[in-house]
N, C-alpha and C positions, 0 to 999 in steps of 0.2 A: 700973124694972128695976135691980137692984144690979150693981155691977162684976163680981161673981162670976158672976151670971147672964149678963151680956154675954159674958164670956170663954167660958162653957159653950156659948153659942149659936155663937160664932165657931169653936170647936173642932168642934162638931157639923156645921156647914156645911163646914168643911175636910175632915172625914171623908167627907161625902157627895160632895164634889168630887174627892177623892183618886183614885178609879178612872180618871177622865178623864186625870189626869196620869200615873198609873202605867202606862197603856198606851203612853206615849211610850217606855218602856224596851224595848218590843218592836217599835218602828217600824224599818223597813229602807228603804233607798233603792229607788226604782223609777221607771220611766217617764222623765220629764224630768230627774230627778236625774242620770241617766247622761248625758243630752244635755249638761247644763251642765258636767259633769266632763270630757267629751270636748273640748268647744270651748274651755273655759278653759285646760285643760292644753296645748292646741294653740296658742292665740293669746295667752294672758295675760288678765288681768281687764279692763283698759281697752280694749285692742284688740278684745276680745270684745264689750263694750258698744257700741263704735263699729260693729263689723260687724253686730250685730243691728239697730242703729238704721238703718243704710243698707240692709239686706237683708231685714229681717223685721218689726221692731216699733219704734215710737217710744217705748216704755215704758222710758226710760233708768234710772229708779230701780229698777224691777222687775228689769231685766236685771242691774243692779249687785248687787242682793241675791242674785239667782240665781247670779251669778258667785262670790259669797262662800260658796256652799254647801260645807260642810266635806267632802262626799263627794269633792270634787276631789282631796283628799289621802287618801281612803279612811279617814277618821276617823269611825267609827260613834259613838264617845262624844260628840264635839263636834256631830255631826249631830243627836243626840238632845238635847243641851244647848241648842242653838239653838232647837229647837222648844219646849223647856221655857221658855226665856227669852221667846219670843214670847208665850206664854200669860201670863207674869208681866207683860209690858208691857200686855197687854189689860186685865188686872185693875186695874193701877195707873191706867190711863187712865179706867176706869169709876169708880174711887174718887175720882180728882181731879175728875171731872165732878160726881158726887153731892155732893162736898164744897162745891162752889160754891153749892148750894141749901140746905145745912144751916146755919141761923143759930145755933140753940142746941142742936143735936144733938152729942153727943160723938163722938170719933173711932171708938170701939168700935161705936156704933150705925150710923154711916156704913159701917163695914166689914161689919157684919151685913147691911145693905141691899145692899151691893155683891156680897157672896158669894151671897146669895139670888138676886139678879137674874142673876148669872153662871150659877148652876146652872140656872135656868129657861131661860135662853138656850141653853145647851149641850144641855139635854134636848129642846128643841123645834126646833133648827136642822135643815133638811132633810138635809144631807149632812155628817156629822161628820168623815168622813175628809178631805174637802177643807178643812175649817175648822181642824182640829187637827193632822193627822198627815201631810199631803202638803206637803213643803217648798216646791215651786214655787207652790202655791196659797196657803199660809200667808204666805209672804214677800211676796205681792202684796196679796191681798184682806184677810187678817186684819190685817196691819200697817197697811194703808190705813185700815181701820176704827178701829184704835187711834189712829192719827194724827188722824183726823177728830174723835174724841171729845176729844182734847187741844186741837185747834183751837177747838172750841166752848167748852171750859173757859176757854181764854185770853181769849176775848171777854168771857165773863161776869165773869172776874176783873178785867179792865180796866174793865168797865162799873161795877163797884162799888169801884173803886180799890184792889183787892187787890194789883195789880202796876202798874208805871208804864207809860205809853203806849209808851215806847221799847222796853221789854222785850216788850210785847205785839206791837208791829209787827215787831220783829226775829224773834221766834220764829214768828209767824204767816207771815211771808214764807218762812222756811226750811221750815216744814211745808207750805205751799202748793206750793212747787216740788217737794218730795218726794212729796206725795200725788198730784199730777197725773202725775208721772213713773212712778207705779206702774201706773196703768191709766187709759185714756181714759174709762172708765165713771164715774170719780170727778169728772169735769168738771161734769156737771149738778148733782149734790148740792152740790159745793163752791161753784159759782156761785150756787145758790139760797141757801145759807147766807150768803154774802157780801152778797147783796141784802137778806136778812132782817136782818142786822146793821146795814146802812145805814138801813133803815126804823125799827128800834128806836132807834138813835141820833138819827135825825131827829125821831121822836116826842117824845123827851126833850130836844129842842133842844140836843143836843150836837154837837160837831164830827165830821164824817164823813170827814175827810181821810185818816185812817189806813185806814179801810175802803175808800175809793176807791183808795188805793195797792194794797191787797191784791187788790181786784177787777181792777185793771190787770195785776197779776202773774199772776192766774188766766188772763186772756185771752191774755197773751203766751205763757205756757208751755203753754197748751192748744194754741195754734198750733204750738209746737215739737213737741208729741206727735203731733197729728193730721196735720201736713204732713210727717212723717218719710218719707223715700223708701221705707223698708222696709215701711210700711203698704200701699203700693200693690202691692208684690210679694205680700204676704200675702193681700190681697183677691183677687188673681187666682187663688188656689188654690180659691176658692169660686165655682163656675160657675153656680149657680142664680140665676135672675132673680127679683127680688122688687120689687114696687112700694112706694111710700111708705105707701099705705093698708094694704097687706098687712102691712108691718112694724109699723105702729101697731096693727093688729089682733092680731098675735102678741104684741106687748109688753103690750097690755091683757089678752090671754089668760093670759100669764105671771103678771100681777098677780092675776087672778082665781084662778089655781091656788094661789098663795101664800096668798091670803086664805082660800080653802077649807081649805088645809092647816092653818093656824093655828086657824081657827074650829072645826075638828073635834077639836082637842086639848083635852081636859078640863083638863089642867094649865095651859095658856095662859089659858083662860077664867077659871078660879078665881084664878089669879095676877093677872089684870087686875082682878077684883073686890077682891081683897085690897089691891092697889096703890092703888085709888081710896079705899077706906075708911081705910087708914092715912094716906095723904096728906091727906085731908080733916081728919082729927083733928089731925095735926101742923101743918098750915097754920093751922088755927083757933086752936090754943094758942100759935102763934108760933115753933115749932121749925124749920119749913121756910119758905123764902122765899115770900111771897105776891105774886101777879101780878094786878093788876086787869084783868079781861077781861069784855067785854060778851057778850051772847048772839050778836050779829051777828058779832063778832070770832071767837067760838068756831066758828060755822058756817063762816066764811071760812077758818079754819085747817083744818077738816075737808076742805073743798072743794079747797084748794090742795094739801094732803097727797095727796089722791086723784089729782090731775092729775100730780103729781111721780112718784108710784109707777107710774102707768099708762105714762108716757113714759120711765121710767128706763132700760129695756133697749132702747129704740128704736135708739140708735146702734149697738149691738152686733149687733142682728138685721138692720138694714138694710145694714150694711157687710159682715157675714159671710154674709148671705143664708141664714140657717138658724135653727132654734130654739136658744135659749140652752143652754149646757152646764150641768152640775150646779153647778160652782163659780160660775157666773154667777147661777144661781138662789139660791145661798147669799148672793150679793151683794145681790140683791133682798130676800131674807128678812131680812138685817141691817137694811136701811133700813125695811122694814115694821115690824119689831119695835120699833125705837127711835122711829119716827114715831108708831106706835100708842101707846106709853107716854108720849110727849111730849104727845099730845093728851089722854090720860087725866090728865096733870098739869094741863093747862089746865082740863079739866072739873072736877077736884078743887078748883081755885081758884075756879071759878065758883060751886060749891055750898058753899064753906067760909066761910059768913058766921058771925059771932059768935053770932047768935041761933039758929042751927041746933044741935040736940043732937049730941054726939059719938057715934060708933058704939060700942056696948058692947064692952068688952075681950073678954068671953066669945065674942061672935060672931066677932071677929077671930081668936081662938085656934082656934075650931072650923074656920074657913076655912083657916087655916095647916095644921092637921092634915089636912084634906081634900086639900090640895095635896100634902103628903108622901105620903099614901096613893095619890094618883093617879100620882105618879112611880113608885111600885113596882107599879102596876097596869097593866092593858092598856087601850088606847083605840083607837077607829077613827080613824086618820089616814092620809093619803096617804103612801105610801112611795116617795120619789123615787129611792131606791137601786135599785129593781126596775122598776116600771112607773109612769110619770108619770100615766097616765090611769086607774089602778085604785086602789081603796081596799081595804086588807087589814087583818087583825087582828094587831097586833104590840105589843111592850112599850115602845116609845119608846127614845130614845137611852140613857137611864140603865140600863135593864135589859139592853140590847144590849151596852153597855160592860162591865157586870159579868159577863155571860155570857162575853163574849170574854176578859176578863181572867182569870177563874178556870177556864175550861174549854178555851180554844183557844189563847191567846196563847203559852204556853210551848212547845207542840208546834209552832206556826207559826214561832216564833223559832228553834227548833232546826233545823227542816227548811229554812228559807230561808237560814240561815247555812251549812248543808251544801251547799245548791245553789250559792250564790255562791262558796264555796270550790272546788267542782267546776268552775265556770266559770273561775276563776282558773287552776286546773291545766290546763284545756283550752287556755287562752290561751297558757300557757307551752309547751305541747306542740304548738301550731299545729294542733290538731284542728279541722276545719272543719264537721263535722256531728255533732251529739250527740242522744241521746235521754234525757229525764229523766222521773221520775215526778211526777205531780200531787201537790200538797201535800195532806195529810190535812184540814187546815182552811184555808180562805181567807176569813176574816171580812171583810165589807164595810167594816168600820171601819178595817181595816189594809191592805187590798189595793185598788189602783186598778182592775185588770182581772182578776178571777178567771178562771183558764184551764180550769176543769173544769166549765163550765156548757154542755156540749155532749153530744149523744147519741153522737157518734162515739168510737172508741177513741183516735184521735189528735187532739190539739188544734192548730189552725193555728199555725204558727210566727210569724205576724205579731203574735202576742201579746207577743213578746219583741223587738220592733224595736230599742229602745234598748239592751237588754242585749246583743244581737248586735253592735251597733256598738261598744259599750264593750269587750266581751271578744273582739272580732275573730272572731266565729263566723258562718259562712254560714247554717247551718240549725239550729234547735232544735225538736225534736219533744217534746211533752209527752204521755206515755201515761197513761191512766187505770188500766188494768189491769196486774197483774203478768204 
């Protein structure tokens, strides 16, 4: 592939990804955005983090990022720029991870691979709103995902002496403290990664003292998060009783749901095949790092991956005594996606012997074109935005994003801006009860809780709980009809 062709591929992929970024220009604060604004303006940033730690949640890093939400200053521009920056961090973390495996691949080829992987990930993730456009969720789950990718990259870089051990240790400790403080659900994956790093170093007869230090930090700050006084108060809000076995069963059921969700996606299946064929070729010719792995080790990796994914949501389900929320299912989907492709990488290594013929380039091109067609086509996949237990016919995230961007976003942006302006005037006029019209469009990708999905003329005012608190309004009625 020539340099010109590489640049054309990069430009083409950026054009395909552009609609996901363009929708950020139409995002507005909602739900917990208003809660963070209220509490931070009342208490200040660090007193707010302390208050939440003592009275609601031990997620000190998540609360700090929430406190930095630009909406506390009613800055819509910076609110959107923050979300855009978070996406940039995720792409950079992906690129840095893939760069560790590229021995003789140029930067352009790694970027092509990164953008393609990112496109497939966005197209197939269960709830795009929670991952890209809802600040409280993005600043915890997505930033945590990015930080973990960097955490893995640092280990690989130190393993092959790309960075010094001191830099590796310092940055890993900082990342560990930060990641665990974002959400207690990151404890299990981070602990598993740390143990994996120890096993890898031990197999290569290298010193594991740095990994042991990192594991100790994980344990210490896990206790800081889990034993926070606020956690116990939050748990009291969930009164349902649930046994350990029931929580494990629900956790396993969540994994099966995600497994079914992805295996019903034509794009995901085709991308998996393309991933294996390209990796096998590139490993064979020496462009991508080879890992010697036996059949026994390969099956062991599959088995351990299955166990981790099954128990991943157990802490959340058992402590909160309920089925996982959509943003938590995104959390599971992220790990499933990356563990799946990590095992495919190991599988590619197992089958990439020098004596085996390379996969024909024509076959790879046909597969890539088929993936592109599938992105623009419809497929049967579970729609978590509507009903978790039903399968419906819809166009996937990419077509939903484009439809929202070109046919709904502008009207939504105009009407929600007018609504918030009206709320502001009401606040200054001390008006306690108001009636508003439902929005013309309430796309799932941009709205956390659509308020016109009811058969009644009036939509319950509890849909606007945080807005009422922020704008000091007692009652908000949303009427469907003129």
